[in-house]
N, C-alpha and C positions, 0 to 999 in steps of 0.2 A: 200570533207567529211570522216571521222575517218575509213570506211570502207576500202574505193576504196585506201588511204593511208597503210592501212595492205595488202592489195594485192599486191600492189607496191610494197611492201619492202619485202614479202614475193618473188616474182619475182628475186628481184637481189636480195636477199639471194642466192636463188635457183642459178642464174647466179654465183655468186661468189663462193660457195661452187663444183661446177660443175668446173669452171677452176680450185681451189684447189684440186678438184679429178682429174682429167687431166692431172695434172701438175706434178703429184705423178710416173707415170713412167718413166716419164724424169731425172728429179731430180736421179731416182735408177741408169740410166742408168750412168747421171753423175758420180755417186757413185762410178760403178762399173768400168767407165774409171778407175777413180782415183785407182781404187783398184787395177786393171791390170797392168796400168800403172809403180807402187811401184812395184808388182810381180814380172816383166819382169825385172827390173832394178836391184830388188833382187837379182832373178838365172842370170842374165845375160843375157838376152837373148832380142830380137826385135821382133815385127809384120813384122817390114819394114826391106830388104836388108843396111848396112850402103852406105851413100851418096860416098864416094871416098875409096882409097887405102891409109897404110898410107908408109910413106919414111923410114924409119928406127923404131928400137923399141919404142921408146919413142914417133916416132910420132904411131906405130902401136896401144898402149895400148890405147893414147891416142883419136886413132878415133874407139877402141870399146868402151872408158869413153862418147864419143859423141854420139856413136849407146844407150849405156845405157840411154841419157840423154832425145835422140827421141821416144822411147818406146812407150808415150804417144799415140803416133798416129795411130788409126787402120787402117789395110788392110783392103783394100775392096777388092771385088770377082773380079774386073778390076788390082787390082795392079802387075806389073809385076814381072816377077821371075827373080831371082838375076843373074846377068849379067858374065860371066867367067872370065871378069878383076878381079872380088872381089874373086876370089878362094881361095886368099891371104890371105886374111879377115877374111872371114866367116869360120869357123874350119868345125861346121856342122848345115845343114840343117834337123828341127825333123817337120815331115808333123803329124796332130794329127787329130781326126775325125773332119768333116766337112769341109777336105780339108784346116785347117788351117796352116800357114806356121811358125815356130820360127826359126831365122833365130839368131845362135850360136857362138858368136866370137871369135877366138882364145886367146888363152893366150900365154905369154911370158914361156920360159923355163924356167926360174929364179924364176919364181911366185911359193910360195908353198901355198897358201891360195885355200883353194875350192870354194871359189866363186870369182870374178872380182872386187868385192867392199871390199876385204881382203888384196888387194896387194897395198902395201906400196907405191909404183912409181905410182900409181893410181890417176893420180890430179882428177879428175872428178868425182870421186867415192862417193854415196852419203853418207851425212856425218846418226852417228848412229848407223853403222854395226863394231863390234868388229874386231881388227885390226891384232888378234893373227892367225896364221896356226895350224890346225890340223898337229899331226907327222902323215903323212900316207905316206905312198909309192905311185908311179908313177900310178899303177896299181888302186889301191884300191882307191886312188882317181881318175880316170878317170871313174869306175865303178860305186862309189858312186855320182860320178857328174852326171852320164847321169839316176842313176837310180832315183834321188832327182827330176830333171827335167823334166823327164816324168811321172810322179805322179803329180808332181804340175800342169804343164798345163793339164794334163787333167781334175785332179781338178778343174783348172778354169774356163774351157769351160764348163763344167758341172756344176757346181756350178753359172755359170752367166746365164743359160740356166733357169736353174731351178727358181733364183732370176728374172729373168725377167719376167718369165710365172707366179712366186708367183704375182707380184707387177701388174701385169695386172689385172689377175682374183680378186686380193684385190680391185683395182680400179676400176674394173667394177661392185662389190661388193658394194662396198661406193657409189656408183654412183645409184644403184638402190635402195639401201637403202635409201639415201638421198631424191632419186625421190618419193620414197613410203609414206615415211615421210613428205615430203613438199607437194603433194599429199593432205595425209590424214588431212594435218591441213589446210588447203586451206576447203577442204570439212567441217571441223567442222569449219573452220572464216564463211562462209556464212549466215548461221542464226546468227549468234554473231549479225550482225547488227540490226535486228527486235529485237532479245532479250535485247540489250542494250538500244532499245527502249522502250521496254515495262519494264525493268529495270525502268528507269528515267520516264515515264507515273507512275507506280508502286511508283516512292522513292516519286514523286510530289504530286500521289494523299494523300498520308499519311503526308506529309507535310500539304496540304490543310485540309485535317483533325486535324491534330496535331494544323495547325494556330486556325479554328475553336473552337476545345477544350477549347483554351487559352483562348482565349477572352469569351468563354462560361463558365470557370472559375473564370475570371475576373469579367464579371456582374454579375456571382453568390455573389461573394464574394462581390462586392460593394453593390447591394440589401440588403444582409443579414448584411452590415455594414449601411446601408437606418434603415432596421428596427430595428437594433440593437439601433443605435441613436434615434429612435422615440421611443421606448419603453423604456431608458434610460428617457427622457423625463417623458411618464405616470409613472414611477416608482419613479421619483421626486416630480409629484404632489401627489401619491398617500402618498410617504412619511409626504409629508405638511397635506395632509389630515390628517393622522395617531395622528401624532404630533397636529394638529390641535384641533384635540379630546382630547385630554390626557391635551393638553391647557386649551379649553373651559371650562372641569371637575373640574381643579386645581380653575378656575374664579369662579364658581358655589359651591365648598366647602368655598373659602372665600368670598362668598355671604351669604352662610348660617350660617356662623360663626360671622355673624355680628348681629344675633339676640341675640346673648349671651354673648354679650360687652356690659354696661353701662359705661363705662367712652370713653372720647372723646381719653384716648391716648392711649389706644389700637386700639381703629378706625385708629388714627393716623399710626399706625405700619402694621393692615389690609392695609391701600391704600397703605403703602409704600412695602406691599411684594407683590399687585394682580399689581404696577409700574414695581416692578425688575422681577414679570413675564412676562408683556406684553413688556418691554423690551429685555430679553431673546429669546421671542418668534420671534421679527421684526430680532433678531440678525442670530436668527437662519435660518430663512426662506431667508434673505438675501444670507447667506452662502449655504443654499443647492443652491438658485438661481445663483451663483456665480460659485458653482461647478461644477456644469451641464452644464453651458453655457460654460467654458472653457473645461471641456472633448470635449463637442462636437464641440466646437471649432477647437480642438486639432485632433479629432476624422475624421471630415471633412477635415478640412487642409490634413492628411496624404493622406485622398484618393483623393482628388485631384493630390494631387502629383502623386502620384501611377499613376494616369489613365491620365496626363499628361507624364510620364516617359511611359508608355504603346504606349501612342501616338507616342513618340518621336522613338519608337523602331521601329517603319511600316517603314523599309527604301527599296526600290524599288530594284529590281536588280544590276540596275546603281549605284544605290550608296553602293555598297557591302551589300547590307540586301539580304534577304529570300523572297523578295515580291511581289506579280505583281504590275500594277497600280489598277485591277479589286478588288481586296485583300484589299489594303491600302485605298481605298475610303469608300469600303463596313464597312472593317472594323472603319474605322474615324468617318465615320456615327454613328455607333453603340458607338464608344466614346463619342462626342459630344452628342448624348443622357442622357447618365448615367452623360456626365458633368452638361446638364441642369438638369438634377432629383438633383444632388446635390446641386447647388446653389437655386433650390427652394425649397428644404428638411430644409435645415440651417435656414434660416430664420422663418421658418414655426415654425420647431420645438422650436427655441429659441423664438419666439411670445408668445408660448403656454407654454413655462415655466416663461416668464415676467408675462402674464398675468395668471397662476397659480401664480406664486409670488406674487403678486400684488392685488390676489383676495385673499388669504390668509394672507393677513397683513393687510388690510383691515376689514375683516373678525374676526383678533386680535384686534383691532383697535374697534371695534364694541361692540366684547364682553366684553371689558374692558370699555367701553362708558356705559354697562348696568351694571356692574358691580358699576360704580363709581356713575350710578343713584340710585340704591340702596344703596349704602353707605353714598352719599349726603343728604338720606330722615334720614337715621338715624341718622347721622353727626344732623340736623336739632331736630332731637326728644331728642337725649341725651345732647345736648344743652341746648334745653331748659327744659328737667328734671332737670336737673344741675342747670341752674339758677332759676329754683322751688326749689328746695334741699337748694342756695344757701339763697333765699327769706323766705324760709319755718324757716330757720334756723337763719336767721337775726329776723325772727319776733317772732322765739322760745326765743331768749333773748330780746327781747322789751319785749314781755307778760310778761319774768320771771322779767327785771327790773319794768315793771309796778307794777306788783302783791308785788311785794318787796316795792313799795311806798306804796301800799294798804295797805298791811300790816301793813307797818312805822304806815301810819296816822290811823288807826284801833288804835293800841298799842297805841300812843298819846292822842285820844280819849277818851278810854278805862282809862288811868290814870288819864286826868281830869276828868271824872264821877266821878269813885271812889275817885280822892279826894274833888270835890267838896259834894259828896253822905257823906262823912269822916267828913265834918264843918258842913253840915248842922244834923247830927247825932249830933253832939260834941258840936252845939251851937256855934259857933265860927263866930261869923257874922261878925268878923273884916276886912275878906281877902274875905268873901262870895259876895261880890258886886265887888271885883276883876275876882275871879274866875268864875260868872256866864256869864261876855258879851264876853270870853274866850271859854267857852264852848259852849255859843252858836255860835261862827265863826269855830270853830270846825266840830260841828252837819250842821252848812252851809256847809263848805266846804266837808264834808264826804258825804252830799246829793248831792250836785254837782257833786261830783266826781262818787255818785253810779248814777246818770242821776234819781236821784228824788229828784230834785232841786222843793223849795214850792216857788209857785208863790203865792204872798199874795196881795189879792185885796179886795178889803174893797168899799162898797160904802157908799162915804165919806172918800174911803179909813180908816177906819177899820177892816175887815174881811178880816182872811188871804185867799188863794186858793192855794191848793198842786196837781201838775201836774207834768209831762216833758217836759224837758228842757233843751235848752245850749247843753250841751256834752263832749266831750273832745277836741274838738276843739275853745268850747266857753271857756273854763277852764283853755288853756293852758298855761297862765299865775300864774297860783295858786302854792304860794310859794313853796307846796309840791313836784311841779312836777319840781324846779329849780335843 
């Protein structure tokens, strides 16, 4: 578990830190040993006696150098004292505090350096030390050398003890500090696992609430869009109804205007206007229905796509998602119900819009039919009146022609009567026999024309009888009618 792993890592870190802190004194001891060895070599002393005696001067110097090179070996309490045979090599034995002995190797008489390493003939001397001797007398040289050695040796012993004690104390303090800090961390870590579990539970609860809120917002958005789609269909129906009222009012105005039209040409113009209004109305209804249908289909398609995308986003934890199987099942069921609503609402609204379009188209056609019925009645009346007017005009022309013929007949008769009267008054009987038959003929024709023909009936064929008879049809062959 995560808590056990962290505890194990704490313990492992504690062990490693303890090892590192415990290795501190050993490291300091090694550094001190190296420092002590270098300082003893610099001072020309050794904690252990030289191993052998030289046979000549050069060998003696070489032995002293070899002794200086082995100064890194520490003397132990069981180290033996220098043998008498080494008296020729060891010039002096310096005993300092703690019964620590330092063996001073003798130098040659021709050596002028203060220290052994300043002798040019010393082959085993350390590198990096100046090789020029100080111009001192033998007494001063000996005194200075002894003083320097004593001071350095005292400082070396005292400093080594202080450093070792300080390092051991710091190691103990660091170990105690590390132990206390790790114990505190372990103490603080113990309730961390439960806190992590609670945090995970809180985060998961927040995620569940966020998921519910998200599906709720999606459902509300879909429901709102469905309501808007339905309202859009209702708005389209209302718009068609409003325009239907305007169209009906215009058709009624056209129908009322028929009463003021007295010509067939005017009626034809009104008919064209009515047909144009009908065509515009049908086109408008079809356009509104098509626009609403396209808009509703687009909205429902977008809603269906969004619903499908939301369903595809419900991935399990095993599919790199953030939903558990129960949530996926619950939310999928809810999304399927929304998809079912969308599949039902779309056809319903489209059917309603199509029904409204068909109803308004039929209403427009019915309104035009009513107008056309009135138009047809007016058209029949106007056409009949025009025929009557035409007949009257023709009859008037015929009457005028008949009156002219009658006037011409009367004028001829008047002229013949006047001429016959003049002949009688003048006593001209020569032409009287010719004028009287002509006058009788004209009178007969006039009487017949005026429907006052005298029918002569004689008993025995001698007495005339005057009565009405004949007529225009009976005398259509009169020469006055040609």
